[in-house]
C-alpha positions as CSV (number, residue, x, y, z in Angstrom):
1,M,45.3,40.6,55.0
2,T,44.6,42.3,52.4
3,P,44.7,46.8,52.5
4,R,40.7,47.7,51.6
5,R,40.1,49.1,48.7
6,R,36.6,51.0,49.5
7,D,35.7,53.1,52.9
8,R,33.2,51.6,55.0
9,H,29.9,53.2,52.8
10,G,31.7,51.5,49.6
11,R,32.1,54.6,47.5
12,G,35.5,53.8,47.3
13,M,39.0,55.7,48.4
14,R,38.9,59.8,48.5
15,G,40.8,61.5,46.0
16,P,41.9,65.0,45.6
17,L,39.8,67.6,46.7
18,A,40.6,69.6,43.2
19,P,42.8,68.6,40.2
20,S,46.8,69.9,40.7
21,H,46.6,72.8,38.4
22,V,44.4,74.5,40.0
23,P,44.8,77.3,42.6
24,I,42.6,76.4,45.2
25,A,44.5,73.1,44.9
26,K,47.4,75.3,46.9
27,S,48.4,74.8,50.2
28,R,48.0,78.9,52.4
29,G,51.8,78.6,53.3
30,E,52.7,77.5,48.9
31,R,49.9,80.8,48.0
32,F,52.0,82.6,50.7
33,D,55.8,82.2,48.6
34,D,53.8,82.5,45.2
35,L,53.3,86.1,47.1
36,V,56.6,86.7,47.9
37,L,57.8,85.9,44.8
38,D,55.3,87.7,42.9
39,A,57.1,90.9,45.0
40,V,59.9,90.1,44.6
41,D,59.6,89.8,40.8
42,R,58.5,93.2,41.0
43,L,61.3,94.0,42.2
44,R,63.9,92.8,39.9
45,V,62.5,94.5,36.9
46,R,64.7,97.5,37.7
47,W,67.3,95.8,40.6
48,S,68.3,92.7,39.1
49,K,72.1,93.6,38.9
50,E,71.6,93.9,43.2
51,L,69.6,90.8,43.4
52,A,71.4,88.9,41.7
53,S,72.8,87.5,45.0
54,V,70.2,87.7,47.3
55,D,68.6,84.7,48.3
56,F,65.0,85.2,49.0
57,G,63.4,82.9,52.1
58,V,59.7,82.3,54.0
59,E,59.8,81.7,57.4
60,E,56.5,80.5,59.5
61,V,57.5,82.8,62.7
62,P,60.0,85.3,64.0
63,P,62.6,83.6,65.4
64,V,62.3,84.1,70.2
65,A,65.5,86.0,70.0
66,E,63.7,88.5,67.5
67,L,60.9,89.2,70.0
68,I,62.5,89.5,72.8
69,D,62.0,93.3,73.5
70,G,64.8,95.5,75.3
71,P,65.9,99.2,75.2
72,A,67.4,98.7,71.5
73,R,64.4,96.6,70.4
74,L,61.3,98.7,71.6
75,T,59.3,99.2,69.2
76,S,56.3,100.4,68.2
77,D,55.4,97.1,66.8
78,P,57.2,94.4,68.9
79,I,56.7,91.3,66.6
80,P,58.8,91.6,62.9
81,F,57.2,90.7,59.4
82,G,60.2,90.0,57.9
83,R,64.9,90.1,58.3
84,A,68.0,91.7,55.9
85,E,70.6,89.9,56.5
86,P,73.8,90.9,54.6
87,A,76.3,89.0,52.6
88,V,78.8,87.5,55.3
89,R,82.5,85.2,54.1
90,G,81.2,83.9,51.0
91,E,77.4,83.5,51.8
92,A,74.7,85.2,50.1
93,A,72.9,87.6,51.5
94,M,69.2,87.3,52.4
95,V,65.8,88.5,53.3
96,V,63.8,86.2,55.1
97,V,59.1,87.0,55.2
98,Y,57.5,85.6,58.3
99,R,54.2,84.3,57.1
100,R,52.1,84.5,60.4
101,P,52.3,87.4,61.1
102,L,51.9,88.9,57.5
103,E,48.6,86.2,57.4
104,A,47.5,87.5,60.5
105,R,47.4,91.2,60.3
106,A,45.6,91.2,57.0
107,R,42.4,91.6,56.1
108,D,41.7,89.6,53.0
109,R,44.5,88.3,50.2
110,E,44.5,91.1,48.3
111,S,45.4,93.3,51.7
112,L,48.2,90.2,52.4
113,A,49.3,91.0,48.9
114,A,50.5,94.7,49.9
115,L,51.6,94.1,52.9
116,V,54.1,91.2,51.2
117,H,55.6,93.8,49.1
118,T,55.8,96.1,51.7
119,V,57.6,94.1,53.8
120,V,59.7,93.1,50.4
121,V,60.2,96.6,50.1
122,E,61.5,97.7,53.4
123,Q,63.9,94.7,54.2
124,V,65.6,94.9,50.5
125,S,65.9,99.0,51.0
126,T,67.7,97.8,54.6
127,L,69.3,95.5,52.8
128,L,70.6,98.2,50.1
129,G,71.2,100.9,51.6
130,L,68.0,102.9,50.3
131,T,64.7,104.2,50.5
132,P,61.5,102.1,50.5
133,E,61.1,104.9,48.2
134,Q,63.9,104.6,45.8
135,V,63.7,100.5,46.2
136,D,59.6,101.6,44.9
137,P,58.6,104.9,43.7
138,G,55.4,103.3,44.8
139,Y,55.7,102.2,48.0
140,D,54.2,105.1,49.5
141,E,50.5,104.3,47.5
């Protein structure tokens, strides 16, 4: 039996809805990755030397271990938006941003971009031992 070349209505196989080079062709995850990269690029202008050995990543949701409430973990917002891990035994320092909690909190793409930038600034400030205002002077805006 040969593979079907047309669908049952005779119109042929469907192709992509948009060419791969236009923004609409990107998945939600790819668009979020771009927001994180944009936030990192804005910080690299000022902190290129300090961020040269830092890896940035995106995870869908925080690990279960980070969601467990306890006396030391009790905060006003129980779901973390990101984490910073310092360099250990030859491994690079890492900043991880959690996609799903941020998307759930944002109203639109502009507010998501601002929220992603805020989280990246906060995690980098934790990693560098500085205040967010020192990392990004426009942090409060």
